[in-house]
Gaussian input, Z-matrix of N, CA and C with variables (Angstrom, degrees):
# hf/3-21g

backbone

0 1
 N
 C     1     B1
 C     2     B2     1     A1
 N     3     B3     2     A2     1     D1
 C     4     B4     3     A3     2     D2
 C     5     B5     4     A4     3     D3
 N     6     B6     5     A5     4     D4
 C     7     B7     6     A6     5     D5
 C     8     B8     7     A7     6     D6
 N     9     B9     8     A8     7     D7
 C    10    B10     9     A9     8     D8
 C    11    B11    10    A10     9     D9
 N    12    B12    11    A11    10    D10
 C    13    B13    12    A12    11    D11
 C    14    B14    13    A13    12    D12
 N    15    B15    14    A14    13    D13
 C    16    B16    15    A15    14    D14
 C    17    B17    16    A16    15    D15
 N    18    B18    17    A17    16    D16
 C    19    B19    18    A18    17    D17
 C    20    B20    19    A19    18    D18
 N    21    B21    20    A20    19    D19
 C    22    B22    21    A21    20    D20
 C    23    B23    22    A22    21    D21
 N    24    B24    23    A23    22    D22
 C    25    B25    24    A24    23    D23
 C    26    B26    25    A25    24    D24
 N    27    B27    26    A26    25    D25
 C    28    B28    27    A27    26    D26
 C    29    B29    28    A28    27    D27
 N    30    B30    29    A29    28    D28
 C    31    B31    30    A30    29    D29
 C    32    B32    31    A31    30    D30
 N    33    B33    32    A32    31    D31
 C    34    B34    33    A33    32    D32
 C    35    B35    34    A34    33    D33
 N    36    B36    35    A35    34    D34
 C    37    B37    36    A36    35    D35
 C    38    B38    37    A37    36    D36
 N    39    B39    38    A38    37    D37
 C    40    B40    39    A39    38    D38
 C    41    B41    40    A40    39    D39
 N    42    B42    41    A41    40    D40
 C    43    B43    42    A42    41    D41
 C    44    B44    43    A43    42    D42
 N    45    B45    44    A44    43    D43
 C    46    B46    45    A45    44    D44
 C    47    B47    46    A46    45    D45
 N    48    B48    47    A47    46    D46
 C    49    B49    48    A48    47    D47
 C    50    B50    49    A49    48    D48
 N    51    B51    50    A50    49    D49
 C    52    B52    51    A51    50    D50
 C    53    B53    52    A52    51    D51
 N    54    B54    53    A53    52    D52
 C    55    B55    54    A54    53    D53
 C    56    B56    55    A55    54    D54
 N    57    B57    56    A56    55    D55
 C    58    B58    57    A57    56    D56
 C    59    B59    58    A58    57    D57
 N    60    B60    59    A59    58    D58
 C    61    B61    60    A60    59    D59
 C    62    B62    61    A61    60    D60
 N    63    B63    62    A62    61    D61
 C    64    B64    63    A63    62    D62
 C    65    B65    64    A64    63    D63
 N    66    B66    65    A65    64    D64
 C    67    B67    66    A66    65    D65
 C    68    B68    67    A67    66    D66
 N    69    B69    68    A68    67    D67
 C    70    B70    69    A69    68    D68
 C    71    B71    70    A70    69    D69
 N    72    B72    71    A71    70    D70
 C    73    B73    72    A72    71    D71
 C    74    B74    73    A73    72    D72
 N    75    B75    74    A74    73    D73
 C    76    B76    75    A75    74    D74
 C    77    B77    76    A76    75    D75
 N    78    B78    77    A77    76    D76
 C    79    B79    78    A78    77    D77
 C    80    B80    79    A79    78    D78
 N    81    B81    80    A80    79    D79
 C    82    B82    81    A81    80    D80
 C    83    B83    82    A82    81    D81
 N    84    B84    83    A83    82    D82
 C    85    B85    84    A84    83    D83
 C    86    B86    85    A85    84    D84
 N    87    B87    86    A86    85    D85
 C    88    B88    87    A87    86    D86
 C    89    B89    88    A88    87    D87
 N    90    B90    89    A89    88    D88
 C    91    B91    90    A90    89    D89
 C    92    B92    91    A91    90    D90
 N    93    B93    92    A92    91    D91
 C    94    B94    93    A93    92    D92
 C    95    B95    94    A94    93    D93
 N    96    B96    95    A95    94    D94
 C    97    B97    96    A96    95    D95
 C    98    B98    97    A97    96    D96
 N    99    B99    98    A98    97    D97
 C   100   B100    99    A99    98    D98
 C   101   B101   100   A100    99    D99
 N   102   B102   101   A101   100   D100
 C   103   B103   102   A102   101   D101
 C   104   B104   103   A103   102   D102
 N   105   B105   104   A104   103   D103
 C   106   B106   105   A105   104   D104
 C   107   B107   106   A106   105   D105
 N   108   B108   107   A107   106   D106
 C   109   B109   108   A108   107   D107
 C   110   B110   109   A109   108   D108
 N   111   B111   110   A110   109   D109
 C   112   B112   111   A111   110   D110
 C   113   B113   112   A112   111   D111
 N   114   B114   113   A113   112   D112
 C   115   B115   114   A114   113   D113
 C   116   B116   115   A115   114   D114
 N   117   B117   116   A116   115   D115
 C   118   B118   117   A117   116   D116
 C   119   B119   118   A118   117   D117
 N   120   B120   119   A119   118   D118
 C   121   B121   120   A120   119   D119
 C   122   B122   121   A121   120   D120
 N   123   B123   122   A122   121   D121
 C   124   B124   123   A123   122   D122
 C   125   B125   124   A124   123   D123
 N   126   B126   125   A125   124   D124
 C   127   B127   126   A126   125   D125
 C   128   B128   127   A127   126   D126
 N   129   B129   128   A128   127   D127
 C   130   B130   129   A129   128   D128
 C   131   B131   130   A130   129   D129
 N   132   B132   131   A131   130   D130
 C   133   B133   132   A132   131   D131
 C   134   B134   133   A133   132   D132
 N   135   B135   134   A134   133   D133
 C   136   B136   135   A135   134   D134
 C   137   B137   136   A136   135   D135
 N   138   B138   137   A137   136   D136
 C   139   B139   138   A138   137   D137
 C   140   B140   139   A139   138   D138
 N   141   B141   140   A140   139   D139
 C   142   B142   141   A141   140   D140
 C   143   B143   142   A142   141   D141
 N   144   B144   143   A143   142   D142
 C   145   B145   144   A144   143   D143
 C   146   B146   145   A145   144   D144
 N   147   B147   146   A146   145   D145
 C   148   B148   147   A147   146   D146
 C   149   B149   148   A148   147   D147
 N   150   B150   149   A149   148   D148
 C   151   B151   150   A150   149   D149
 C   152   B152   151   A151   150   D150
 N   153   B153   152   A152   151   D151
 C   154   B154   153   A153   152   D152
 C   155   B155   154   A154   153   D153
 N   156   B156   155   A155   154   D154
 C   157   B157   156   A156   155   D155
 C   158   B158   157   A157   156   D156
 N   159   B159   158   A158   157   D157
 C   160   B160   159   A159   158   D158
 C   161   B161   160   A160   159   D159
 N   162   B162   161   A161   160   D160
 C   163   B163   162   A162   161   D161
 C   164   B164   163   A163   162   D162
 N   165   B165   164   A164   163   D163
 C   166   B166   165   A165   164   D164
 C   167   B167   166   A166   165   D165
 N   168   B168   167   A167   166   D166
 C   169   B169   168   A168   167   D167
 C   170   B170   169   A169   168   D168
 N   171   B171   170   A170   169   D169
 C   172   B172   171   A171   170   D170
 C   173   B173   172   A172   171   D171
 N   174   B174   173   A173   172   D172
 C   175   B175   174   A174   173   D173
 C   176   B176   175   A175   174   D174
 N   177   B177   176   A176   175   D175
 C   178   B178   177   A177   176   D176
 C   179   B179   178   A178   177   D177
 N   180   B180   179   A179   178   D178
 C   181   B181   180   A180   179   D179
 C   182   B182   181   A181   180   D180
 N   183   B183   182   A182   181   D181
 C   184   B184   183   A183   182   D182
 C   185   B185   184   A184   183   D183
 N   186   B186   185   A185   184   D184
 C   187   B187   186   A186   185   D185
 C   188   B188   187   A187   186   D186
 N   189   B189   188   A188   187   D187
 C   190   B190   189   A189   188   D188
 C   191   B191   190   A190   189   D189
 N   192   B192   191   A191   190   D190
 C   193   B193   192   A192   191   D191
 C   194   B194   193   A193   192   D192
 N   195   B195   194   A194   193   D193
 C   196   B196   195   A195   194   D194
 C   197   B197   196   A196   195   D195
 N   198   B198   197   A197   196   D196
 C   199   B199   198   A198   197   D197
 C   200   B200   199   A199   198   D198
 N   201   B201   200   A200   199   D199
 C   202   B202   201   A201   200   D200
 C   203   B203   202   A202   201   D201
 N   204   B204   203   A203   202   D202
 C   205   B205   204   A204   203   D203
 C   206   B206   205   A205   204   D204
 N   207   B207   206   A206   205   D205
 C   208   B208   207   A207   206   D206
 C   209   B209   208   A208   207   D207
 N   210   B210   209   A209   208   D208
 C   211   B211   210   A210   209   D209
 C   212   B212   211   A211   210   D210
 N   213   B213   212   A212   211   D211
 C   214   B214   213   A213   212   D212
 C   215   B215   214   A214   213   D213
 N   216   B216   215   A215   214   D214
 C   217   B217   216   A216   215   D215
 C   218   B218   217   A217   216   D216
 N   219   B219   218   A218   217   D217
 C   220   B220   219   A219   218   D218
 C   221   B221   220   A220   219   D219
 N   222   B222   221   A221   220   D220
 C   223   B223   222   A222   221   D221
 C   224   B224   223   A223   222   D222
 N   225   B225   224   A224   223   D223
 C   226   B226   225   A225   224   D224
 C   227   B227   226   A226   225   D225
 N   228   B228   227   A227   226   D226
 C   229   B229   228   A228   227   D227
 C   230   B230   229   A229   228   D228
 N   231   B231   230   A230   229   D229
 C   232   B232   231   A231   230   D230
 C   233   B233   232   A232   231   D231
 N   234   B234   233   A233   232   D232
 C   235   B235   234   A234   233   D233
 C   236   B236   235   A235   234   D234
 N   237   B237   236   A236   235   D235
 C   238   B238   237   A237   236   D236
 C   239   B239   238   A238   237   D237
 N   240   B240   239   A239   238   D238
 C   241   B241   240   A240   239   D239
 C   242   B242   241   A241   240   D240

   B1=1.4533
   B2=1.5262
   B3=1.3024
   B4=1.4673
   B5=1.5282
   B6=1.3215
   B7=1.4648
   B8=1.5236
   B9=1.3364
   B10=1.4711
   B11=1.5324
   B12=1.3341
   B13=1.4623
   B14=1.5280
   B15=1.3375
   B16=1.4631
   B17=1.5280
   B18=1.3268
   B19=1.4628
   B20=1.5224
   B21=1.3170
   B22=1.4594
   B23=1.5213
   B24=1.3267
   B25=1.4619
   B26=1.5244
   B27=1.3311
   B28=1.4611
   B29=1.5213
   B30=1.3215
   B31=1.4638
   B32=1.5167
   B33=1.3218
   B34=1.4564
   B35=1.5157
   B36=1.3184
   B37=1.4536
   B38=1.5130
   B39=1.3272
   B40=1.4610
   B41=1.5187
   B42=1.3293
   B43=1.4610
   B44=1.5194
   B45=1.3206
   B46=1.4657
   B47=1.5259
   B48=1.3134
   B49=1.4623
   B50=1.5194
   B51=1.3222
   B52=1.4610
   B53=1.5148
   B54=1.3302
   B55=1.4627
   B56=1.5210
   B57=1.3331
   B58=1.4646
   B59=1.5244
   B60=1.3264
   B61=1.4625
   B62=1.5231
   B63=1.3194
   B64=1.4654
   B65=1.5284
   B66=1.3171
   B67=1.4618
   B68=1.5263
   B69=1.3309
   B70=1.4667
   B71=1.5329
   B72=1.3260
   B73=1.4615
   B74=1.5267
   B75=1.3251
   B76=1.4645
   B77=1.5270
   B78=1.3274
   B79=1.4683
   B80=1.5294
   B81=1.3248
   B82=1.4688
   B83=1.5297
   B84=1.3323
   B85=1.4564
   B86=1.5152
   B87=1.3261
   B88=1.4619
   B89=1.5247
   B90=1.3442
   B91=1.4617
   B92=1.5233
   B93=1.3032
   B94=1.4666
   B95=1.5218
   B96=1.3191
   B97=1.4635
   B98=1.5246
   B99=1.3125
   B100=1.4623
   B101=1.5183
   B102=1.3339
   B103=1.4653
   B104=1.5237
   B105=1.3176
   B106=1.4623
   B107=1.5246
   B108=1.3170
   B109=1.4641
   B110=1.5186
   B111=1.3267
   B112=1.4652
   B113=1.5212
   B114=1.3293
   B115=1.4664
   B116=1.5250
   B117=1.3139
   B118=1.4604
   B119=1.5246
   B120=1.3330
   B121=1.4618
   B122=1.5263
   B123=1.3140
   B124=1.4604
   B125=1.5244
   B126=1.3162
   B127=1.4606
   B128=1.5125
   B129=1.3182
   B130=1.4592
   B131=1.5270
   B132=1.3252
   B133=1.4610
   B134=1.5222
   B135=1.3066
   B136=1.4558
   B137=1.5096
   B138=1.2955
   B139=1.4625
   B140=1.5206
   B141=1.3145
   B142=1.4549
   B143=1.5137
   B144=1.2959
   B145=1.4618
   B146=1.5154
   B147=1.3067
   B148=1.4607
   B149=1.5206
   B150=1.3264
   B151=1.4568
   B152=1.5181
   B153=1.3002
   B154=1.4620
   B155=1.5276
   B156=1.3317
   B157=1.4677
   B158=1.5311
   B159=1.3344
   B160=1.4654
   B161=1.5237
   B162=1.3295
   B163=1.4643
   B164=1.5204
   B165=1.3269
   B166=1.4642
   B167=1.5289
   B168=1.3221
   B169=1.4701
   B170=1.5282
   B171=1.3242
   B172=1.4651
   B173=1.5239
   B174=1.3239
   B175=1.4612
   B176=1.5232
   B177=1.3242
   B178=1.4611
   B179=1.5287
   B180=1.3200
   B181=1.4719
   B182=1.5218
   B183=1.3297
   B184=1.4656
   B185=1.5249
   B186=1.3370
   B187=1.4594
   B188=1.5129
   B189=1.3401
   B190=1.4660
   B191=1.5258
   B192=1.3359
   B193=1.4611
   B194=1.5212
   B195=1.3150
   B196=1.4632
   B197=1.5347
   B198=1.3096
   B199=1.4585
   B200=1.5159
   B201=1.3256
   B202=1.4666
   B203=1.5195
   B204=1.3253
   B205=1.4666
   B206=1.5281
   B207=1.3237
   B208=1.4665
   B209=1.5268
   B210=1.3344
   B211=1.4641
   B212=1.5231
   B213=1.3183
   B214=1.4659
   B215=1.5253
   B216=1.3114
   B217=1.4664
   B218=1.5233
   B219=1.3144
   B220=1.4587
   B221=1.5204
   B222=1.3137
   B223=1.4597
   B224=1.5267
   B225=1.3169
   B226=1.4651
   B227=1.5267
   B228=1.3267
   B229=1.4628
   B230=1.5194
   B231=1.3062
   B232=1.4562
   B233=1.5243
   B234=1.3097
   B235=1.4617
   B236=1.5210
   B237=1.3120
   B238=1.4551
   B239=1.5152
   B240=1.3177
   B241=1.4655
   B242=1.4970
   A1=109.40
   A2=115.78
   A3=120.92
   A4=110.30
   A5=114.34
   A6=121.16
   A7=108.58
   A8=117.72
   A9=119.03
   A10=112.30
   A11=117.60
   A12=120.38
   A13=112.42
   A14=117.81
   A15=121.53
   A16=113.18
   A17=117.68
   A18=121.00
   A19=110.52
   A20=116.58
   A21=121.55
   A22=106.74
   A23=116.26
   A24=121.91
   A25=109.53
   A26=116.47
   A27=122.68
   A28=108.06
   A29=115.75
   A30=122.03
   A31=107.02
   A32=116.27
   A33=121.35
   A34=109.45
   A35=116.18
   A36=121.94
   A37=112.22
   A38=115.75
   A39=122.04
   A40=111.13
   A41=116.40
   A42=120.50
   A43=110.07
   A44=115.61
   A45=120.15
   A46=111.60
   A47=116.93
   A48=120.03
   A49=112.77
   A50=116.41
   A51=120.54
   A52=112.90
   A53=116.34
   A54=119.41
   A55=111.97
   A56=116.87
   A57=119.84
   A58=110.09
   A59=116.97
   A60=120.60
   A61=110.81
   A62=117.03
   A63=120.71
   A64=111.00
   A65=116.94
   A66=120.86
   A67=111.35
   A68=116.53
   A69=120.39
   A70=111.07
   A71=117.39
   A72=120.45
   A73=111.20
   A74=116.95
   A75=120.34
   A76=110.80
   A77=116.40
   A78=120.59
   A79=111.28
   A80=117.20
   A81=121.77
   A82=112.61
   A83=116.80
   A84=119.91
   A85=116.34
   A86=117.89
   A87=119.46
   A88=108.53
   A89=116.37
   A90=121.04
   A91=114.42
   A92=117.36
   A93=120.79
   A94=109.81
   A95=116.05
   A96=122.45
   A97=108.18
   A98=116.56
   A99=121.60
   A100=108.43
   A101=115.85
   A102=121.89
   A103=107.12
   A104=116.59
   A105=122.41
   A106=109.52
   A107=115.72
   A108=122.05
   A109=108.40
   A110=117.08
   A111=120.08
   A112=112.65
   A113=118.08
   A114=120.33
   A115=109.24
   A116=116.11
   A117=119.80
   A118=112.39
   A119=117.29
   A120=121.29
   A121=108.70
   A122=117.08
   A123=121.09
   A124=111.60
   A125=117.63
   A126=121.47
   A127=112.52
   A128=114.90
   A129=121.40
   A130=110.37
   A131=116.12
   A132=120.78
   A133=111.42
   A134=117.77
   A135=120.83
   A136=114.48
   A137=117.16
   A138=121.17
   A139=109.53
   A140=114.98
   A141=119.76
   A142=111.29
   A143=115.10
   A144=121.62
   A145=107.16
   A146=115.78
   A147=119.97
   A148=108.05
   A149=116.10
   A150=120.89
   A151=110.19
   A152=115.54
   A153=120.73
   A154=109.26
   A155=117.23
   A156=119.95
   A157=113.72
   A158=117.53
   A159=117.98
   A160=111.57
   A161=118.45
   A162=121.13
   A163=110.17
   A164=116.76
   A165=120.05
   A166=110.25
   A167=117.67
   A168=120.86
   A169=111.29
   A170=117.02
   A171=120.51
   A172=109.73
   A173=116.74
   A174=120.48
   A175=111.40
   A176=117.08
   A177=120.84
   A178=110.29
   A179=117.10
   A180=120.55
   A181=111.80
   A182=116.18
   A183=120.57
   A184=112.24
   A185=116.70
   A186=120.92
   A187=115.97
   A188=118.44
   A189=120.01
   A190=113.83
   A191=117.66
   A192=119.84
   A193=112.36
   A194=118.44
   A195=121.12
   A196=111.11
   A197=117.55
   A198=120.83
   A199=112.87
   A200=116.82
   A201=120.96
   A202=110.08
   A203=116.25
   A204=120.80
   A205=111.64
   A206=117.05
   A207=120.75
   A208=111.80
   A209=117.29
   A210=122.19
   A211=112.61
   A212=117.45
   A213=121.99
   A214=112.09
   A215=114.82
   A216=121.89
   A217=107.94
   A218=116.00
   A219=120.56
   A220=110.10
   A221=116.48
   A222=121.60
   A223=108.62
   A224=116.45
   A225=121.60
   A226=111.41
   A227=115.91
   A228=120.84
   A229=108.52
   A230=115.72
   A231=120.46
   A232=109.35
   A233=115.87
   A234=120.46
   A235=108.29
   A236=114.89
   A237=121.36
   A238=107.27
   A239=116.86
   A240=120.80
   A241=110.68
   D1=136.50
   D2=-178.91
   D3=-71.17
   D4=146.64
   D5=176.62
   D6=-111.08
   D7=166.01
   D8=176.31
   D9=-55.55
   D10=-32.70
   D11=179.93
   D12=-66.93
   D13=-14.46
   D14=177.87
   D15=-85.76
   D16=-3.54
   D17=178.01
   D18=-60.18
   D19=145.37
   D20=172.35
   D21=-93.24
   D22=118.68
   D23=-173.20
   D24=-112.19
   D25=130.77
   D26=175.19
   D27=-112.16
   D28=127.17
   D29=177.64
   D30=-114.10
   D31=126.33
   D32=-178.90
   D33=-97.67
   D34=113.04
   D35=178.27
   D36=109.16
   D37=127.11
   D38=-179.78
   D39=-103.94
   D40=32.49
   D41=174.18
   D42=-81.89
   D43=-167.33
   D44=-178.99
   D45=-57.96
   D46=-43.11
   D47=-178.68
   D48=-66.36
   D49=-46.70
   D50=-178.38
   D51=-65.00
   D52=-46.29
   D53=-179.00
   D54=-69.22
   D55=-36.87
   D56=177.27
   D57=-65.87
   D58=-40.53
   D59=177.25
   D60=-61.97
   D61=-44.97
   D62=178.95
   D63=-60.89
   D64=-43.48
   D65=179.35
   D66=-64.08
   D67=-44.41
   D68=-179.67
   D69=-63.18
   D70=-41.50
   D71=178.30
   D72=-65.68
   D73=-40.86
   D74=177.61
   D75=-62.85
   D76=-40.00
   D77=177.86
   D78=-62.44
   D79=-29.65
   D80=179.48
   D81=-85.53
   D82=0.87
   D83=174.81
   D84=99.49
   D85=3.23
   D86=176.76
   D87=-69.24
   D88=136.17
   D89=-170.84
   D90=-103.43
   D91=-26.21
   D92=-171.85
   D93=-116.91
   D94=85.00
   D95=-176.95
   D96=-121.23
   D97=121.61
   D98=175.20
   D99=-115.85
   D100=132.30
   D101=176.66
   D102=-108.77
   D103=125.34
   D104=-179.45
   D105=-110.24
   D106=135.06
   D107=-179.13
   D108=-139.00
   D109=136.21
   D110=179.86
   D111=-83.70
   D112=-24.19
   D113=179.11
   D114=-67.79
   D115=136.68
   D116=-178.80
   D117=-80.84
   D118=-17.22
   D119=-179.00
   D120=-135.51
   D121=131.37
   D122=179.93
   D123=-103.07
   D124=24.63
   D125=-179.58
   D126=-76.51
   D127=-171.74
   D128=-179.84
   D129=-69.61
   D130=140.51
   D131=178.94
   D132=-119.09
   D133=6.57
   D134=178.77
   D135=83.63
   D136=10.44
   D137=179.27
   D138=-110.05
   D139=153.92
   D140=177.42
   D141=-99.32
   D142=159.94
   D143=175.35
   D144=-122.24
   D145=123.56
   D146=177.05
   D147=-100.49
   D148=126.88
   D149=-178.76
   D150=-109.48
   D151=130.02
   D152=176.02
   D153=-71.53
   D154=157.21
   D155=-179.44
   D156=-55.13
   D157=-36.06
   D158=-179.81
   D159=-66.82
   D160=-33.28
   D161=176.51
   D162=-68.31
   D163=-39.71
   D164=177.35
   D165=-61.28
   D166=-38.83
   D167=178.23
   D168=-65.23
   D169=-40.68
   D170=177.87
   D171=-62.41
   D172=-47.13
   D173=179.94
   D174=-63.71
   D175=-34.02
   D176=176.93
   D177=-66.38
   D178=-43.18
   D179=178.45
   D180=-62.78
   D181=-30.27
   D182=178.46
   D183=-83.37
   D184=-4.17
   D185=175.72
   D186=83.36
   D187=17.05
   D188=-177.26
   D189=-117.29
   D190=-5.77
   D191=-175.13
   D192=-63.13
   D193=-39.05
   D194=-176.03
   D195=-57.47
   D196=-42.45
   D197=178.02
   D198=-67.78
   D199=-37.12
   D200=177.83
   D201=-69.11
   D202=-44.92
   D203=-178.76
   D204=-60.79
   D205=-32.49
   D206=179.12
   D207=-62.94
   D208=-26.77
   D209=179.75
   D210=-97.14
   D211=-8.24
   D212=-173.34
   D213=-78.20
   D214=156.23
   D215=173.50
   D216=-130.08
   D217=151.20
   D218=176.45
   D219=-76.38
   D220=144.71
   D221=177.71
   D222=-76.16
   D223=123.93
   D224=178.75
   D225=-86.41
   D226=-38.56
   D227=179.54
   D228=-157.97
   D229=164.36
   D230=179.30
   D231=-148.77
   D232=161.48
   D233=174.57
   D234=-146.80
   D235=149.05
   D236=177.16
   D237=-116.53
   D238=128.18
   D239=-177.39
   D240=-116.63

């Protein structure tokens, strides 16, 4: 008999939300997870990502925050246009 972990899951977008969702599902034992992204390159684009404290806690629970924090910088100033 099939279990929920046997579901085939499609995640649209390889951004922070999509990749975090894929990681969280894998941690829960889901086996068939595909992440789809339209961008041909996932490299640096010169933009920053600001993470709220609750997102940092989620990433910490998933065991990946330490590596992200090592690359992070504190925001010195900001502007809204």
